[in-house]
C-alpha positions as CSV (number, residue, x, y, z in Angstrom):
1,M,17.8,17.8,16.2
2,I,16.3,14.8,17.8
3,R,15.1,12.3,15.3
4,R,11.7,11.9,16.7
5,P,9.8,9.2,14.9
6,W,6.2,8.6,14.5
7,S,6.5,4.8,14.7
8,S,5.6,2.7,17.7
9,F,8.3,0.0,17.1
10,L,10.9,2.7,17.9
11,A,8.9,4.1,20.8
12,G,9.9,4.0,24.5
13,V,13.5,5.1,24.5
14,A,14.1,5.1,20.8
15,L,14.5,8.3,18.8
16,A,13.3,8.6,15.4
17,G,16.2,7.1,13.9
18,G,16.9,5.0,16.7
19,L,18.5,7.0,19.6
20,S,17.0,7.0,23.0
21,V,14.7,9.1,24.8
22,I,11.7,11.4,24.6
23,N,8.2,10.2,24.0
24,T,7.6,9.1,20.4
25,A,4.3,9.1,18.5
26,S,2.6,5.8,18.1
27,A,2.8,4.2,14.7
28,G,-0.7,3.3,13.4
29,E,-3.2,6.1,13.8
30,I,-2.9,9.5,12.3
31,Y,-1.0,11.4,14.9
32,I,-3.1,14.0,16.6
33,A,-0.8,16.8,17.8
34,E,-0.8,17.1,21.6
35,P,1.2,19.2,24.0
36,I,5.0,18.5,24.2
37,S,4.9,15.3,22.3
38,A,3.5,16.9,19.2
39,Q,5.3,15.6,16.1
40,T,4.8,15.6,12.4
41,Q,2.0,13.1,11.7
42,Q,2.4,9.6,10.4
43,L,-0.5,7.3,9.8
44,F,1.0,4.1,11.2
45,A,-0.1,3.1,14.7
46,D,0.5,0.2,17.1
47,A,-1.4,-2.1,14.9
48,D,-0.5,-5.5,16.4
49,N,1.4,-6.3,13.2
50,D,5.0,-6.9,14.3
51,L,6.5,-10.4,14.5
52,T,6.6,-10.2,18.3
53,A,2.9,-9.9,18.4
54,Q,2.5,-12.8,16.0
55,L,4.8,-15.0,18.1
56,A,2.8,-14.1,21.2
57,S,-0.4,-15.2,19.5
58,L,1.0,-18.6,18.7
59,S,0.8,-19.6,22.4
60,C,-2.9,-19.0,22.6
61,G,-5.0,-21.9,23.9
62,K,-2.1,-23.3,25.9
63,D,-1.8,-23.5,29.7
64,G,-5.4,-22.5,30.3
65,C,-5.5,-19.6,27.9
66,T,-9.0,-19.1,26.5
67,S,-8.4,-16.0,24.4
68,C,-5.6,-13.7,23.3
69,S,-4.8,-10.7,21.2
70,A,-1.7,-10.0,19.2
71,G,0.7,-7.8,21.1
72,T,-0.8,-8.5,24.6
73,G,-0.4,-12.3,24.7
74,C,-3.1,-14.5,26.3
75,S,-5.7,-13.6,28.8
76,D,-7.9,-15.6,31.3
77,G,-5.3,-17.1,33.6
78,C,-2.3,-16.9,31.3
79,G,-0.4,-14.4,33.4
80,D,1.2,-11.1,32.4
81,G,4.1,-12.5,30.3
82,C,6.8,-11.3,32.7
83,G,10.0,-13.0,31.8
84,D,8.6,-14.5,28.6
85,L,10.8,-13.4,25.7
86,F,8.0,-13.3,23.2
87,A,4.9,-12.4,25.1
88,G,3.7,-8.8,25.2
89,G,5.2,-7.8,28.2
90,D,7.9,-6.9,30.5
91,H,11.7,-6.3,30.7
92,D,12.8,-9.5,28.9
93,E,10.8,-9.0,25.7
94,I,12.6,-9.3,22.4
95,S,10.8,-7.6,19.5
96,F,11.0,-8.5,15.9
97,G,9.6,-6.6,13.0
98,G,10.2,-4.6,9.9
99,W,8.6,-3.2,6.8
100,I,8.7,-3.2,3.0
101,Q,8.8,0.1,1.1
102,M,8.3,0.2,-2.7
103,G,8.2,3.5,-4.6
104,Y,8.2,5.2,-8.0
105,H,9.1,8.7,-9.0
106,N,9.8,10.5,-12.2
107,K,12.4,13.3,-12.7
108,V,11.6,15.3,-15.7
109,T,12.9,18.9,-16.3
110,P,11.3,21.4,-18.8
111,N,13.5,20.2,-21.6
112,G,12.5,16.6,-21.1
113,T,15.8,15.3,-19.9
114,V,16.1,13.0,-16.8
115,P,19.0,14.2,-14.6
116,N,20.5,12.4,-11.7
117,D,18.3,12.5,-8.6
118,A,20.7,14.4,-6.4
119,G,19.7,15.5,-2.9
120,S,17.4,12.6,-2.2
121,F,17.6,8.9,-1.2
122,N,15.4,8.3,-4.3
123,N,18.1,8.1,-6.9
124,H,16.6,5.6,-9.4
125,P,13.9,7.5,-11.3
126,N,11.2,6.1,-13.7
127,N,11.3,2.6,-12.1
128,I,9.3,0.9,-9.4
129,N,12.0,0.2,-6.8
130,L,12.2,-1.8,-3.6
131,Q,13.5,1.2,-1.5
132,Q,13.7,-0.6,1.8
133,G,13.2,-4.2,2.8
134,W,13.8,-3.9,6.6
135,L,14.1,-6.3,9.5
136,Y,15.0,-5.5,13.1
137,A,15.4,-7.3,16.4
138,E,15.3,-5.3,19.6
139,K,15.2,-5.5,23.4
140,V,14.6,-2.2,25.0
141,A,16.6,-1.4,28.2
142,D,13.9,-0.4,30.7
143,G,15.5,1.4,33.7
144,S,12.3,1.8,35.6
145,C,12.9,-1.4,37.5
146,G,16.6,-0.8,38.2
147,V,19.6,-1.6,35.9
148,D,18.5,-3.3,32.7
149,W,20.2,-4.1,29.4
150,G,19.0,-4.0,25.8
151,F,20.2,-4.2,22.2
152,R,19.1,-3.5,18.6
153,M,20.1,-4.8,15.2
154,D,18.7,-3.5,11.9
155,V,19.3,-5.1,8.5
156,M,18.0,-3.7,5.2
157,Y,18.0,-4.5,1.5
158,G,17.0,-2.2,-1.4
159,V,18.1,0.8,-3.4
160,D,18.4,2.9,-0.2
161,A,21.3,0.7,0.9
162,G,24.0,2.9,-0.7
163,D,22.7,5.9,1.4
164,T,22.4,3.7,4.5
165,Q,25.7,2.0,4.5
166,S,28.7,3.3,6.5
167,F,30.2,5.2,3.7
168,G,32.4,7.1,6.2
169,N,34.4,3.9,6.6
170,R,37.4,2.7,4.7
171,P,36.4,0.4,1.8
172,G,35.7,-3.2,2.9
173,R,34.9,-2.2,6.5
174,W,31.6,-3.1,8.1
175,D,28.9,-2.7,5.3
176,N,30.9,-0.4,3.1
177,G,32.2,-2.9,0.5
178,N,31.4,-4.7,-2.7
179,D,30.2,-7.7,-0.8
180,F,27.1,-5.7,0.2
181,N,26.3,-4.4,-3.3
182,R,24.2,-6.4,-5.7
183,G,24.1,-4.3,-8.8
184,G,21.3,-2.1,-10.3
185,G,21.5,0.2,-7.3
186,Y,20.5,-2.6,-4.9
187,G,22.5,-3.7,-1.9
188,W,22.5,-4.6,1.8
189,A,23.2,-2.4,4.8
190,I,23.4,-2.9,8.6
191,P,22.6,0.6,9.8
192,Q,22.3,-0.3,13.5
193,L,24.0,-2.7,15.9
194,Y,24.2,-1.5,19.5
195,S,23.8,-2.5,23.1
196,E,22.5,-0.3,25.9
197,L,22.2,-0.1,29.6
198,A,19.5,1.8,31.5
199,S,18.9,2.7,35.1
200,G,16.3,5.2,36.3
201,D,16.6,8.3,34.1
202,W,19.9,7.3,32.5
203,N,20.5,5.4,29.3
204,L,23.8,4.5,27.7
205,R,24.0,3.3,24.1
206,I,27.3,1.8,22.7
207,G,27.8,0.6,19.2
208,H,26.6,1.6,15.7
209,F,23.4,3.8,15.8
210,Y,21.4,6.5,14.0
211,T,22.4,10.1,14.5
212,L,20.5,12.6,16.7
213,I,21.1,15.3,14.1
214,G,18.1,16.4,11.9
215,Y,14.4,16.1,11.8
216,E,13.9,13.6,9.0
217,V,15.2,10.1,9.3
218,V,16.5,7.1,7.3
219,T,13.6,4.8,8.2
220,A,10.8,5.2,5.8
221,P,7.8,4.7,8.2
222,D,9.1,7.5,10.4
223,N,8.8,10.3,7.7
224,F,5.7,12.0,6.4
225,F,7.2,12.5,2.9
226,Y,8.5,10.0,0.4
227,S,11.3,12.3,-0.7
228,H,13.9,13.8,1.6
229,A,14.9,17.4,2.4
230,L,18.1,18.8,0.8
231,T,19.4,19.6,4.3
232,M,18.9,16.1,5.5
233,Y,20.7,14.5,2.6
234,N,23.6,16.9,2.1
235,S,24.3,18.4,5.5
236,E,23.6,15.7,8.1
237,P,25.2,12.4,9.1
238,F,23.0,9.3,9.1
239,T,24.8,7.0,11.5
240,H,27.7,7.0,14.0
241,T,29.8,4.5,15.9
242,G,30.5,5.4,19.5
243,A,28.7,5.9,22.8
244,L,25.7,8.1,23.7
245,A,24.4,8.9,27.2
246,T,20.8,10.2,27.7
247,F,19.5,11.7,30.9
248,T,15.8,12.5,31.4
249,A,15.9,15.6,33.6
250,G,12.2,15.6,34.4
251,D,9.1,15.8,32.2
252,D,10.2,18.8,30.2
253,V,14.0,18.4,29.6
254,T,16.1,15.6,28.1
255,L,19.9,15.9,27.8
256,Y,22.3,14.0,25.5
257,A,26.1,13.7,25.4
258,G,28.4,11.2,23.8
259,W,31.5,10.5,21.6
260,T,31.5,9.2,18.0
261,A,34.2,8.2,15.6
262,G,33.1,10.8,13.1
263,W,30.2,10.8,10.7
264,D,28.6,7.8,8.9
265,T,31.0,5.3,10.4
266,G,30.4,1.6,11.2
267,F,33.0,0.3,13.7
268,D,35.8,2.1,11.9
269,R,37.7,5.4,12.3
270,V,38.8,7.3,9.2
271,N,41.2,10.3,9.3
272,G,41.2,10.2,13.1
273,G,37.5,10.7,13.5
274,N,36.8,12.0,17.0
275,S,33.7,14.1,17.7
276,F,31.2,15.1,20.3
277,L,27.5,14.4,19.8
278,G,24.9,15.9,22.2
279,G,22.4,18.6,23.1
280,F,19.0,18.8,24.7
281,S,15.3,18.9,24.1
282,A,13.0,21.0,26.2
283,A,9.3,21.8,26.4
284,L,8.5,25.5,26.1
285,G,5.0,25.6,27.5
286,D,2.3,23.1,26.6
287,E,2.5,23.4,22.8
288,V,6.1,23.9,21.8
289,T,9.2,21.6,21.9
290,F,12.7,23.1,21.3
291,T,15.6,20.8,20.4
292,Y,19.2,21.7,19.9
293,I,21.7,18.9,18.9
294,T,25.3,19.6,18.0
295,T,28.3,17.6,16.8
296,F,31.8,19.1,16.7
297,G,35.4,17.8,16.4
298,N,36.9,15.7,13.7
299,F,34.1,14.3,11.5
300,G,36.5,11.7,9.9
301,A,35.8,11.1,6.2
302,R,33.2,13.9,6.0
303,G,35.8,16.5,7.0
304,A,38.9,14.9,5.6
305,G,40.5,15.1,9.0
306,A,39.7,18.7,9.7
307,S,37.9,20.1,12.7
308,G,34.3,21.0,12.2
309,Y,31.1,22.2,13.8
310,S,27.5,21.3,13.1
311,H,24.2,21.9,14.7
312,S,20.5,21.3,14.1
313,I,17.7,23.4,15.8
314,V,14.1,22.3,15.6
315,V,11.0,24.0,17.0
316,D,7.9,21.8,16.9
317,T,4.6,23.5,17.6
318,A,1.1,22.2,17.9
319,L,-0.9,25.0,16.4
320,T,-4.2,23.2,17.0
321,D,-5.3,19.7,17.9
322,D,-4.9,18.6,14.3
323,L,-2.3,21.1,12.9
324,N,1.4,20.8,13.5
325,Y,4.1,23.3,12.4
326,V,7.9,22.5,12.5
327,I,10.8,24.7,11.6
328,Q,14.3,23.4,11.4
329,S,17.7,25.1,10.8
330,D,21.0,23.3,10.2
331,L,24.5,24.7,10.0
332,I,27.7,22.8,9.2
333,D,31.2,24.3,8.9
334,I,34.3,22.2,8.3
335,G,36.9,24.8,7.7
336,A,40.0,23.8,5.6
337,G,38.8,20.2,5.3
338,D,35.7,21.1,3.2
339,G,36.3,24.7,2.3
340,S,32.7,25.8,2.8
341,S,29.8,26.0,5.1
342,Q,26.3,24.8,4.5
343,V,23.1,26.3,5.9
344,G,19.5,25.0,5.5
345,V,16.1,26.0,6.7
346,N,13.1,23.6,6.4
347,Q,9.5,24.2,7.4
348,Y,6.7,21.6,7.7
349,L,3.0,22.1,8.1
350,I,1.0,18.9,8.7
351,K,-2.8,18.6,8.9
352,T,-4.8,15.7,10.2
353,I,-7.9,15.3,8.1
354,S,-9.2,12.0,9.6
355,D,-7.9,8.9,11.2
356,R,-7.0,7.7,7.7
357,I,-5.8,10.8,5.9
358,G,-3.2,13.5,6.6
359,I,-1.9,16.2,4.3
360,G,1.4,18.1,4.5
361,C,3.6,20.7,2.9
362,R,7.4,21.2,3.2
363,A,9.3,24.3,2.1
364,E,13.1,24.2,1.9
365,W,16.0,26.7,1.5
366,W,19.5,25.2,1.3
367,K,22.8,26.9,0.5
368,N,26.2,25.4,0.0
369,G,29.0,27.9,0.6
370,G,29.2,30.6,-2.1
371,A,26.8,28.7,-4.5
372,S,23.4,30.0,-5.3
373,P,20.7,28.8,-2.8
374,Q,18.5,25.9,-3.8
375,Y,14.8,25.8,-3.1
376,A,12.2,23.0,-2.9
377,L,8.5,22.9,-2.2
378,T,6.8,19.6,-1.6
379,G,3.1,18.8,-1.1
380,G,2.0,15.3,0.0
381,V,-0.8,13.1,1.3
382,N,-0.6,10.1,3.6
383,I,-3.4,7.6,3.1
384,K,-3.8,4.7,5.5
385,L,-5.4,1.8,3.6
386,A,-5.0,-0.6,6.6
387,D,-3.4,-0.4,10.0
388,N,-0.1,-1.6,8.6
389,L,-0.3,-0.2,5.0
390,I,0.1,3.4,3.9
391,I,0.6,5.1,0.6
392,R,2.3,8.5,0.3
393,P,1.8,10.4,-3.0
394,E,3.6,13.7,-3.4
395,I,4.5,16.5,-5.9
396,R,7.9,18.3,-5.5
397,H,9.2,21.5,-7.2
398,D,12.9,22.2,-7.1
399,W,14.6,25.3,-8.4
400,Q,17.8,27.3,-8.3
401,V,18.4,30.8,-9.6
402,P,20.2,31.7,-11.8
403,R,21.5,28.2,-12.6
404,A,19.7,25.8,-15.0
405,P,17.5,24.0,-14.9
406,A,15.4,26.8,-13.5
407,N,12.6,24.5,-12.5
408,Q,12.3,20.8,-11.9
409,Y,9.0,19.0,-11.1
410,T,8.8,15.5,-9.6
411,F,5.9,13.2,-8.9
412,G,6.5,10.4,-6.5
413,M,4.6,7.8,-4.6
414,D,5.4,4.9,-2.4
415,A,3.7,2.2,-0.3
416,I,4.9,0.9,3.1
417,L,3.8,-2.3,4.6
418,T,4.9,-2.9,8.2
419,F,5.0,-6.3,9.9
């Protein structure tokens, strides 16, 4: 589905992982579910904490300015910042920002062993890890004033790098190489580098960008839970290289269509990767959003050159003003190249308690070909300690019948500081 984030620094035309369109939740208050734009809550808000806001504040007191606030630039005769690259304002603004995510989780089974942490980004148990040290630079293409251009670049360091690099590339291409790995599970990744053009209701993105497939995303501040769903990790791409066009067909429908060089590629093309990426998101009344995103063709390294089909369907419902329900179903089938299909169903229920606390539950069912289904149930809390600081404790239960271990319990918690 559309990766719809709940972070403001990806708002505007950015999708939850980074691809354009649809309204996104602001990143700094607990998100209150509202018609159409209702999304799983995240406690971050537009907290005047990115580097762009800080740069804007540096100019206060100059040229007749008598006051200012981060994010809006100066007031009292200082103008609106139009054309100023680092002032809060118009089409020429370049934004800088990022976050630091540090987390801990155990992974203990009933017999006391600590197995590999499969099915999750979090694959270094029993340690406090730097999951993501993230920086980005971005200029959003705003087509409301005619033709406009933009770009985005993301760079990250941490133990999530191995899952964020272009591992669909040949070794040594882009960020898939030993030069980007630093030992102990740590490394570097460049998950996005793209340019874009926008005019009116159209947007065209070209380069290396996040996928549209799936509900959960790579970027930590844009997820409610610390851990990831089995479906997200096993059955979805994270990034693509190619071109993606977006058309906003009114207030209720957004259309997507593009070409990619397969799955998880960074300016490379393995096994003849050649696939379509597209779909739509539509409002079904005032409380429900339905999203269908598909990719089909040659997935490159993921399908070993064989043709495949994948889709993700997400229904997002605002049950009440403070209760949000999401159901997602994914399917991937790669025929002879993979030998099996994978199917997953995830459900999320997120409750806003206050402007500082949100609670949530995620229930998963995932099946890989003829293997026994895997199940997971996760309960978590988001606690906003400051406008740009959040902690996310959770408890997760994984099981698979009849294979051992029958039960596996995991406690995890992380902290995310945005800037």
